[in-house]
C-alpha positions as CSV (number, residue, x, y, z in Angstrom):
1,M,46.5,-9.7,-11.3
2,G,47.1,-6.3,-11.2
3,I,44.6,-3.8,-9.8
4,R,42.2,-2.2,-12.8
5,R,42.1,1.6,-11.9
6,L,39.0,3.7,-13.1
7,S,40.5,6.4,-14.8
8,I,37.9,8.3,-16.5
9,V,38.4,8.3,-20.3
10,S,36.0,9.6,-22.9
11,M,35.6,5.8,-24.1
12,I,34.4,4.6,-21.5
13,K,30.6,5.5,-21.6
14,T,28.8,3.5,-18.9
15,I,30.0,3.4,-15.3
16,I,28.0,0.7,-12.9
17,A,28.5,1.2,-9.2
18,G,27.2,-0.3,-6.1
19,L,26.4,1.7,-2.9
20,D,26.0,-0.1,0.5
21,V,24.1,3.0,2.2
22,G,24.6,3.0,6.4
23,K,24.3,5.6,9.2
24,D,27.7,7.1,8.9
25,S,29.0,5.4,6.4
26,S,28.6,3.9,2.7
27,M,31.0,1.8,1.0
28,F,30.9,2.6,-2.9
29,V,32.4,0.1,-5.5
30,A,32.4,1.0,-9.3
31,W,33.5,-1.2,-12.6
32,D,33.5,-0.5,-16.9
33,A,29.8,-1.9,-17.8
34,S,32.3,-2.6,-21.0
35,E,33.9,-5.3,-19.1
36,P,31.4,-7.7,-17.7
37,I,32.2,-9.5,-14.6
38,S,32.1,-13.1,-15.0
39,R,33.3,-14.7,-11.8
40,P,32.3,-12.1,-8.8
41,K,34.4,-14.0,-6.4
42,D,37.5,-13.1,-8.3
43,F,36.5,-9.5,-9.1
44,F,35.6,-9.1,-4.8
45,D,39.3,-10.8,-4.0
46,Y,41.4,-9.0,-6.8
47,E,40.3,-6.3,-9.0
48,A,37.5,-4.0,-6.8
49,E,38.4,-1.2,-5.3
50,F,36.1,0.1,-2.5
51,L,35.8,3.8,-1.1
52,C,34.4,4.0,2.6
53,L,32.3,7.4,2.2
54,P,30.9,9.6,5.0
55,P,27.4,11.5,4.2
56,D,28.7,14.7,3.0
57,A,29.1,16.6,0.3
58,E,33.0,15.6,-0.3
59,S,31.5,11.8,-0.7
60,V,29.0,12.7,-3.6
61,Q,31.7,14.7,-5.1
62,K,33.7,11.5,-5.2
63,I,30.9,9.9,-6.6
64,V,29.6,11.7,-9.5
65,S,33.6,11.8,-10.1
66,H,33.5,8.6,-11.4
67,K,31.0,9.7,-14.3
68,P,32.7,9.9,-17.7
69,P,31.7,13.3,-19.7
70,E,29.5,11.0,-22.4
71,G,28.3,8.7,-20.7
72,R,25.9,7.5,-17.5
73,L,27.0,6.2,-14.2
74,I,24.6,3.7,-12.7
75,I,24.2,3.4,-9.4
76,F,22.5,0.2,-7.3
77,M,21.3,0.9,-3.8
78,E,18.8,-0.7,-1.2
79,P,16.3,1.6,0.3
80,T,17.1,2.5,4.1
81,G,14.7,5.3,4.7
82,S,16.2,8.4,5.8
83,Y,19.9,7.4,5.3
84,S,19.5,6.3,1.7
85,R,16.9,9.1,0.7
86,C,19.8,12.0,1.4
87,W,22.4,10.0,-1.1
88,V,19.6,9.5,-3.6
89,T,18.1,13.4,-3.9
90,S,21.7,14.5,-3.4
91,L,22.9,12.0,-6.9
92,R,19.8,13.0,-8.6
93,E,20.6,16.5,-8.5
94,A,24.1,15.9,-9.4
95,R,22.2,13.7,-12.9
96,V,23.4,10.7,-11.8
97,E,21.1,7.7,-12.4
98,V,20.2,6.0,-9.2
99,H,18.0,3.0,-9.0
100,L,16.7,0.9,-5.8
101,V,16.3,-2.7,-4.9
102,P,14.1,-4.6,-2.9
103,H,16.0,-6.2,-0.1
104,N,14.9,-9.9,-0.7
105,L,16.7,-9.3,-3.9
106,V,19.8,-8.4,-2.6
107,N,19.5,-11.4,-0.4
108,S,18.4,-14.1,-2.7
109,S,21.2,-12.4,-4.8
110,R,24.3,-13.1,-3.2
111,L,24.2,-16.7,-3.4
112,A,22.5,-17.1,-6.5
113,L,24.6,-14.7,-9.1
114,C,27.8,-13.7,-6.4
115,N,28.0,-17.4,-4.5
116,W,28.8,-16.5,-1.5
117,N,26.7,-16.3,1.6
118,D,29.1,-13.3,3.3
119,K,26.9,-10.1,4.4
120,D,29.0,-6.8,5.3
121,D,29.4,-3.8,3.5
122,E,31.8,-4.8,1.0
123,H,30.2,-7.8,0.0
124,D,27.0,-6.3,-0.4
125,A,28.4,-3.3,-2.3
126,V,29.5,-6.0,-4.9
127,V,25.9,-7.9,-5.0
128,L,24.2,-4.7,-5.8
129,L,27.3,-4.2,-8.7
130,I,26.6,-7.6,-10.3
131,L,22.5,-6.4,-10.3
132,A,23.1,-3.4,-11.7
133,Q,25.3,-5.3,-14.2
134,K,22.1,-7.9,-14.6
135,W,20.0,-5.2,-15.7
136,L,22.2,-3.1,-17.6
137,Q,22.1,-6.6,-19.8
138,D,18.4,-7.1,-18.9
139,P,16.4,-4.6,-17.4
140,E,13.3,-7.1,-17.4
141,S,15.1,-9.8,-15.4
142,V,16.1,-7.3,-12.3
143,Q,13.0,-6.0,-10.7
144,L,13.1,-2.4,-9.1
145,I,11.8,-0.4,-6.9
146,R,9.8,2.5,-8.8
147,S,10.5,5.9,-7.7
148,K,7.9,8.1,-6.3
149,E,7.0,11.6,-7.7
150,P,8.0,14.4,-5.0
151,L,4.7,14.6,-3.9
152,I,3.9,11.7,-3.3
153,Q,7.3,10.9,-1.5
154,E,6.5,13.4,0.8
155,L,2.8,12.2,1.3
156,S,4.6,8.8,2.2
157,N,7.0,10.5,4.6
158,L,3.9,12.4,6.4
159,Y,2.0,9.0,6.9
160,L,5.3,7.0,8.4
161,E,5.7,10.1,10.7
162,A,1.6,10.2,11.6
163,E,1.8,6.6,12.3
164,S,4.7,7.2,14.4
165,C,3.0,10.0,16.0
166,N,-0.1,7.2,17.0
167,K,2.5,5.2,18.4
168,V,3.9,7.7,20.8
169,L,0.4,9.0,21.9
170,N,-1.0,5.5,22.4
171,Q,1.6,4.4,25.0
172,L,1.5,8.2,27.0
173,I,-2.0,8.0,26.8
174,N,-2.3,4.3,28.3
175,R,0.4,5.1,30.6
176,A,-1.5,8.5,31.5
177,R,-4.7,7.0,32.4
178,Q,-3.4,4.0,34.3
179,K,-1.8,6.6,36.5
180,L,-5.1,8.9,36.2
181,H,-6.8,5.7,37.7
182,T,-4.8,5.6,40.5
183,E,-4.8,9.6,41.3
184,A,-8.8,10.3,40.3
185,S,-10.6,6.5,39.5
186,N,-13.8,8.2,37.5
187,L,-11.7,10.5,35.2
188,D,-9.6,7.6,33.6
189,D,-12.7,7.1,30.9
190,V,-13.4,10.7,29.9
191,K,-12.5,11.7,25.8
192,S,-9.2,13.2,25.5
193,D,-9.1,13.8,21.6
194,V,-8.0,16.8,20.1
195,T,-10.2,19.2,19.0
196,K,-11.5,19.7,15.1
197,N,-9.7,23.2,15.3
198,G,-6.4,21.9,15.9
199,K,-6.3,22.8,19.4
200,P,-4.8,20.3,22.3
201,S,-7.6,18.2,24.0
202,P,-9.4,20.0,26.6
203,F,-8.8,18.0,29.1
204,W,-5.5,16.9,29.4
205,S,-4.6,20.7,28.9
206,W,-6.6,20.6,32.4
207,V,-4.7,18.1,33.7
208,A,-1.3,19.7,32.5
209,G,-2.7,23.0,34.0
210,A,-3.0,25.3,31.4
211,V,-6.1,27.6,30.9
212,V,-9.3,26.0,29.3
213,P,-12.8,27.3,29.3
214,L,-14.8,28.0,32.4
215,G,-17.4,25.6,32.5
216,V,-14.9,22.7,30.9
217,A,-12.8,23.2,34.4
218,S,-15.2,23.3,36.8
219,K,-16.8,19.9,35.2
220,Y,-14.0,18.4,35.4
221,A,-13.1,19.5,39.0
222,K,-17.0,18.3,39.9
223,K,-16.2,15.0,38.5
224,M,-12.9,14.8,40.3
225,A,-14.4,15.9,43.6
226,S,-16.2,12.4,43.2
227,S,-14.2,10.4,42.9
228,I,-11.4,8.5,45.1
229,G,-7.4,8.8,44.8
230,S,-4.7,11.0,45.7
231,A,-5.5,13.6,43.7
232,K,-8.6,14.8,45.2
233,N,-6.6,15.9,48.4
234,E,-2.9,16.5,46.9
235,G,-3.4,17.5,43.1
236,F,-2.5,15.4,40.2
237,S,1.6,14.0,40.5
238,K,4.8,15.5,38.4
239,Q,4.5,12.4,36.7
240,L,1.1,12.9,35.5
241,I,1.3,16.2,34.8
242,S,4.3,15.1,32.5
243,Y,2.5,12.8,30.7
244,A,0.0,15.6,29.8
245,K,2.0,18.0,29.1
246,S,3.8,15.5,26.4
247,I,-0.1,14.3,25.3
248,I,-0.8,18.2,24.3
249,D,2.8,18.6,22.4
250,W,2.3,15.5,20.2
251,Q,-1.5,15.7,19.5
252,V,-0.8,19.1,17.9
253,R,2.0,17.6,16.4
254,R,0.0,15.0,15.0
255,Y,-2.7,17.5,13.6
256,Q,0.0,19.5,12.1
257,I,0.9,16.5,10.2
258,E,-2.7,15.7,9.2
259,R,-3.3,19.3,7.7
260,K,0.0,18.7,5.7
261,M,-1.4,15.6,4.4
262,Q,-4.6,17.0,3.6
263,E,-3.4,19.9,1.7
264,I,-1.5,17.0,-0.4
265,I,-4.5,15.0,-1.0
266,Q,-6.4,18.1,-2.0
267,N,-4.2,18.5,-5.2
268,P,-6.6,18.4,-8.2
269,K,-4.7,15.8,-9.5
270,F,-5.3,13.0,-7.4
271,G,-8.9,14.2,-7.0
272,R,-10.3,11.1,-9.1
273,Y,-8.2,8.7,-6.8
274,V,-9.8,10.3,-3.7
275,K,-13.5,10.2,-4.7
276,L,-12.9,6.2,-5.3
277,F,-11.6,6.1,-1.6
278,R,-14.1,8.2,0.1
279,Q,-16.3,5.8,-1.3
280,F,-15.1,2.5,0.2
281,G,-15.3,4.8,4.0
282,A,-11.5,5.5,3.4
283,G,-10.3,8.3,6.2
284,L,-7.2,10.6,5.7
285,D,-4.9,8.3,6.9
286,T,-5.8,5.2,4.3
287,Q,-6.5,7.5,1.7
288,A,-2.7,8.6,1.8
289,I,-1.1,5.1,2.2
290,L,-3.9,4.2,-1.0
291,L,-2.3,6.9,-3.1
292,C,1.3,6.5,-1.7
293,Q,0.8,2.6,-3.3
294,I,-0.9,3.1,-6.5
295,F,-0.3,6.3,-8.1
296,P,-0.5,6.7,-11.2
297,F,-2.7,4.1,-11.7
298,E,-1.9,4.0,-15.1
299,R,1.5,1.9,-14.2
300,F,-0.9,-1.4,-13.6
301,L,-2.3,-1.0,-17.3
302,G,-0.6,-2.4,-20.4
303,S,0.7,-0.2,-22.7
304,D,-2.8,0.1,-24.6
305,G,-4.1,1.6,-21.5
306,Q,-6.2,-1.4,-20.3
307,P,-5.9,-4.2,-17.8
308,I,-3.2,-6.9,-18.6
309,I,-4.3,-10.3,-18.7
310,K,-2.7,-13.3,-20.1
311,V,-4.0,-16.7,-20.8
312,K,-2.4,-19.4,-18.9
313,R,-2.4,-22.8,-20.5
314,R,-0.2,-24.7,-17.7
315,G,-0.3,-25.1,-14.6
316,T,-4.0,-24.9,-13.9
317,K,-6.0,-27.5,-11.1
318,S,-8.5,-28.1,-14.3
319,G,-5.5,-28.5,-16.8
320,R,-7.7,-25.9,-18.9
321,P,-6.6,-22.7,-20.3
322,T,-6.9,-20.1,-17.5
323,K,-7.2,-16.1,-17.8
324,A,-4.5,-14.8,-15.3
325,H,-5.7,-11.0,-14.6
326,I,-1.6,-9.5,-14.4
327,S,-2.4,-5.9,-13.7
328,C,-5.1,-6.9,-10.8
329,R,-2.7,-9.2,-9.5
330,K,-0.3,-6.2,-8.9
331,F,-2.4,-3.9,-7.8
332,H,-3.3,-6.8,-4.6
333,A,0.9,-6.9,-4.2
334,A,1.2,-3.2,-4.0
335,L,-1.3,-3.2,-1.5
336,G,-0.5,-5.5,0.9
337,M,-3.0,-8.4,-0.5
338,A,-1.1,-10.8,-2.5
339,P,-1.6,-14.1,-1.7
340,N,1.6,-16.5,-2.3
341,Q,1.9,-20.6,-2.0
342,R,4.4,-22.0,0.4
343,S,3.5,-25.4,0.3
344,S,6.1,-28.7,0.2
345,G,5.5,-32.0,-0.2
346,Q,2.4,-32.5,2.3
347,K,2.0,-29.7,3.6
348,Q,0.2,-27.0,2.0
349,G,-0.6,-23.0,2.4
350,E,-0.1,-19.4,1.5
351,F,1.0,-16.4,2.4
352,I,0.6,-12.7,1.9
353,S,3.1,-10.3,0.6
354,G,3.3,-6.6,0.1
355,S,3.2,-3.3,1.9
356,G,2.4,-4.3,5.7
357,A,1.7,-0.8,6.3
358,C,-0.9,-0.7,3.7
359,R,-2.3,-4.1,4.8
360,M,-2.8,-3.2,8.3
361,A,-4.7,0.4,7.1
362,L,-7.0,-2.2,5.3
363,W,-7.4,-4.3,8.3
364,R,-8.6,-1.1,10.2
365,L,-11.0,-0.3,7.3
366,V,-12.5,-3.2,7.2
367,H,-13.2,-3.6,10.6
368,G,-13.7,0.3,11.5
369,Q,-16.8,1.0,8.6
370,I,-17.6,-3.1,7.4
371,E,-17.2,-5.0,10.9
372,T,-18.8,-2.6,13.2
373,N,-21.6,-2.1,11.6
374,S,-22.3,1.0,13.6
375,P,-24.8,3.8,12.5
376,G,-21.1,5.6,11.3
377,S,-20.1,2.5,9.0
378,L,-20.3,2.5,5.7
379,R,-23.6,2.3,4.3
380,N,-23.8,2.4,0.5
381,K,-23.5,-0.4,-2.2
382,F,-20.1,-1.1,-1.4
383,G,-20.6,-1.4,1.9
384,K,-23.6,-3.6,1.9
385,Q,-21.7,-6.0,-0.1
386,L,-18.8,-6.2,2.0
387,R,-21.1,-6.5,5.2
388,K,-22.4,-9.7,3.6
389,F,-19.4,-11.2,2.4
390,L,-17.8,-10.5,5.9
391,E,-20.7,-11.9,7.3
392,T,-21.0,-15.3,5.4
393,D,-17.8,-15.9,5.8
394,K,-17.5,-15.5,9.5
395,H,-20.5,-17.6,9.9
396,H,-18.9,-20.5,7.7
397,R,-15.7,-20.2,9.4
398,D,-17.7,-20.4,13.5
399,E,-19.1,-23.6,11.9
400,L,-16.0,-25.0,11.2
401,M,-14.9,-24.3,14.8
402,H,-17.4,-25.6,16.3
403,G,-17.5,-28.7,14.5
404,L,-14.0,-29.1,15.2
405,L,-14.3,-28.7,19.1
406,T,-17.2,-30.8,19.3
407,I,-14.7,-33.8,18.1
408,L,-11.7,-32.6,20.6
409,A,-12.3,-33.7,23.5
410,D,-9.6,-32.2,25.5
411,K,-9.5,-28.6,25.3
412,S,-6.6,-27.9,27.0
413,T,-3.2,-25.5,25.7
414,G,-1.1,-28.6,25.4
415,P,0.8,-29.0,22.2
416,E,-0.5,-32.3,21.4
417,T,-4.2,-31.0,21.4
418,L,-3.1,-28.0,19.7
419,A,-1.6,-30.8,17.0
420,A,-5.1,-32.3,16.9
421,V,-6.5,-29.0,15.7
422,K,-4.3,-28.5,13.5
423,K,-4.8,-32.6,12.4
424,A,-8.7,-32.3,12.3
425,L,-8.4,-29.1,10.1
426,L,-6.5,-30.4,7.4
427,E,-8.5,-33.5,7.4
428,S,-12.0,-31.7,7.3
429,G,-11.7,-30.8,3.4
430,N,-11.9,-26.9,3.8
431,P,-10.2,-25.4,1.2
432,M,-9.2,-22.8,3.7
433,A,-7.5,-25.2,6.2
434,A,-4.2,-24.7,5.2
435,T,-4.2,-21.1,5.3
436,I,-6.2,-21.9,8.7
437,V,-3.8,-23.6,10.5
438,A,-1.6,-20.9,9.0
439,G,-3.0,-18.6,11.7
440,L,-2.9,-20.8,14.4
441,D,1.1,-21.2,13.9
442,K,1.1,-17.3,13.6
443,K,-0.6,-16.7,17.0
444,T,-0.2,-13.3,19.1
445,E,1.1,-12.7,22.4
446,A,-2.3,-12.3,23.8
447,A,-3.8,-15.6,22.1
448,R,-0.7,-17.9,22.2
449,S,-1.5,-18.1,26.0
450,G,-5.5,-18.5,25.2
451,S,-7.1,-21.9,25.2
452,I,-7.1,-23.8,22.0
453,R,-10.8,-22.2,21.4
454,E,-9.6,-18.7,21.7
455,Q,-6.4,-19.6,19.6
456,L,-8.7,-21.2,16.8
457,K,-11.3,-18.5,17.1
458,F,-8.6,-15.5,16.3
459,A,-7.0,-17.3,13.8
460,L,-10.6,-17.6,12.0
461,I,-11.8,-14.1,12.6
462,R,-7.8,-12.8,11.1
463,L,-8.6,-14.8,8.1
464,A,-12.2,-13.6,7.9
465,R,-10.8,-10.2,7.7
466,S,-8.2,-10.5,5.3
467,R,-10.2,-12.4,2.8
468,C,-12.8,-9.2,3.2
469,A,-10.1,-6.9,2.7
470,A,-9.1,-8.5,-0.1
471,K,-12.4,-8.3,-1.4
472,L,-12.2,-4.7,-1.0
473,V,-9.2,-4.4,-3.1
474,K,-10.8,-6.1,-5.5
475,L,-13.6,-3.6,-5.9
476,L,-11.2,-0.7,-5.7
477,F,-9.6,-2.3,-8.5
478,K,-12.3,-2.5,-10.6
479,Q,-13.6,0.8,-9.9
480,L,-10.4,2.5,-10.7
481,V,-10.5,0.5,-14.3
482,Q,-13.8,1.5,-14.8
483,E,-12.8,5.0,-14.0
484,F,-9.1,5.2,-15.9
485,C,-10.0,2.6,-18.6
486,N,-13.8,3.5,-19.4
487,G,-13.8,7.3,-19.6
488,G,-15.1,7.2,-16.6
489,A,-18.2,5.9,-17.3
490,P,-20.4,3.4,-15.1
491,S,-20.8,-0.2,-16.0
492,A,-23.7,-1.6,-17.5
493,E,-24.9,-3.1,-14.1
494,D,-24.7,0.4,-12.1
495,I,-27.0,3.9,-12.5
496,A,-28.6,3.1,-16.2
497,V,-29.4,7.4,-16.6
498,D,-28.2,10.6,-15.6
499,Q,-29.7,13.3,-14.3
500,N,-30.9,14.4,-17.8
501,N,-32.2,10.7,-18.3
502,V,-29.6,9.9,-20.8
503,P,-28.2,6.6,-20.6
504,F,-24.9,6.1,-19.6
505,W,-24.4,3.1,-21.7
506,L,-26.0,2.5,-24.8
507,T,-26.5,0.3,-27.3
508,G,-26.2,0.3,-31.4
509,K,-30.0,0.9,-31.4
510,A,-29.9,3.4,-29.0
511,L,-27.4,5.2,-30.0
512,A,-28.7,5.6,-33.9
513,A,-31.7,6.9,-32.1
514,R,-30.2,9.6,-30.3
515,L,-28.1,10.6,-33.5
516,G,-31.0,10.3,-35.4
517,K,-30.0,7.8,-38.3
518,S,-30.4,4.4,-38.8
519,T,-29.0,1.4,-37.1
520,A,-27.5,0.1,-40.6
521,W,-25.8,3.4,-41.0
522,V,-24.3,3.3,-37.6
523,S,-22.9,-0.1,-38.3
524,R,-21.3,1.2,-41.8
525,L,-19.5,4.1,-40.2
526,K,-18.2,1.6,-37.2
527,K,-16.7,-0.8,-39.9
528,K,-15.2,2.5,-41.7
529,L,-13.6,4.2,-39.2
530,G,-12.6,1.8,-36.7
531,E,-10.9,3.3,-33.6
532,G,-11.8,6.5,-34.8
533,F,-15.6,5.6,-34.3
534,A,-16.0,6.5,-31.0
535,D,-14.3,10.8,-32.0
536,A,-16.3,10.5,-34.7
537,I,-19.6,10.0,-33.1
538,A,-18.4,12.6,-30.2
539,Q,-18.6,15.4,-33.1
540,L,-21.9,14.1,-34.5
541,D,-23.5,14.3,-31.2
542,P,-25.9,17.2,-30.3
543,G,-25.4,16.9,-26.8
544,G,-21.6,17.7,-26.9
545,Y,-21.2,14.5,-25.1
546,R,-16.9,12.5,-25.1
547,W,-17.9,9.1,-26.5
548,K,-16.0,5.9,-26.1
549,W,-16.5,2.4,-27.4
550,H,-15.4,-0.5,-25.0
551,E,-15.7,-4.3,-25.3
552,R,-18.8,-3.5,-27.5
553,K,-20.2,-1.0,-25.7
554,F,-20.6,2.7,-26.3
555,Y,-19.8,4.7,-23.1
556,Y,-20.5,8.8,-22.5
557,A,-18.8,10.2,-20.0
558,I,-19.5,14.3,-19.5
559,A,-19.3,17.6,-21.1
560,P,-15.7,18.0,-23.5
561,G,-15.0,20.5,-21.0
562,A,-15.3,18.9,-17.2
563,I,-12.6,16.1,-18.5
564,D,-8.8,16.5,-17.5
565,D,-5.8,15.4,-19.5
566,N,-5.5,12.0,-17.9
567,G,-9.1,11.1,-18.1
568,S,-9.4,12.1,-21.6
569,K,-6.3,10.8,-23.1
570,A,-7.8,8.0,-24.8
571,L,-10.2,10.1,-26.6
572,A,-7.9,11.4,-28.8
573,V,-9.8,14.1,-31.9
574,Y,-11.1,11.9,-34.5
575,D,-8.9,13.8,-37.9
């Protein structure tokens, strides 16, 4: 079989390609989409022509040369951070269609679509090509990674950089404090955060020998004079001074990143999102990662602008039809809180999928705003609801742990004892037993060396936090639906009137009274106008409010001039 060369002629309308991106070089393979590849192994052995391309402008031009004059060039690649980002940017600027494929899809497609387990640059490029072919035939059959808009992508990059800064800073500060304890024992607990105006920590500046206010310097010097250690007589060591200078540099860099993140988040298009995030006690970093994962919220909704709900008639425990909240599940998955079943035979359990970074941010939010119950924690209705949920969850799990340990005579760390705990859990009949057992199997290094009691306690606390975070995500989804699908109007169980004593939700009778019309007149108008009813009411209402009909209830939003394009899209003017 001869090698087919990809000469660009006018009859070729679509070229598909796979690009396996590496640090120093990337592997590229392309093919005419009008000639489907039925045997990937034969294609790989006899027909594929590979290009090994370095990351430069010449390589981009070589790829662009495969694009037909009147057609499309579709390239599939995996996201590999900064390595793939430069390719995506350059190719899209050259008007090439680029799609990103999840790593797990590529891994599962090696055997499923290509019938091989080989993994190298050439084989992965062909796998990407086959996925492009499958997607072209049926777009719904291949899950792609959505492209983020520039502002969201920039915010995502800043968040990752901020997390990297935090990691480096924590390591430096821990090392510096260990050294400080040896050189000046009573200085190792001094607060050392960056100041509000962005200036480095006064304490580390003083340790590094930089100029600090006289009062601050004298306070630290007085405290050091009463300490024990080498610094009292010899001053700080070169190593500690080096640590302090590095801490200052990283603190300044972290503050600069925060300023850039704040500028993006303050963009008016994100205002409605940030308002809701703050109601759940989310700080700057958490707001950033949440926004990166869910913007725009409309992508979780159906074509009618409402959450997607389907009826499942099979596969339920009761055997009866059950509502499947598709939009809510996708929302949970985007925030790293989607439960997935993983059972086989007698083994029952589940695992959580989605963004690990977002899941960690939610756990920190639960720990900082809900679990601590400090004066600065979340105190609104959401905080009270989540705190009650968490405390109830913890109480049930403490009872379970006490009961299990009571029936176990041996509390050593032997494997037979851990097996006994797992067996007792599974035989307890507790619906969360399988998940708790899975938590015991995923012990951290700290818990691994502890007693069975400590391991079990860790697993139960981990589960309680995870469930509380899932509850938070559910509440957030509800509020976003209310904001984006119900015209921003509160639900019936929320505040009933505004500052002018006008109800947010009006019954047909109350609406008729407000308009000075009879209830029968309102009913006839609704029957006649259908979906245009709410817009007609908006024209008739002397208060000038914007109205929406949703689930047999009338909602008013705010004055028309205060609604942006996104908020008013469902309230088209009635003609």
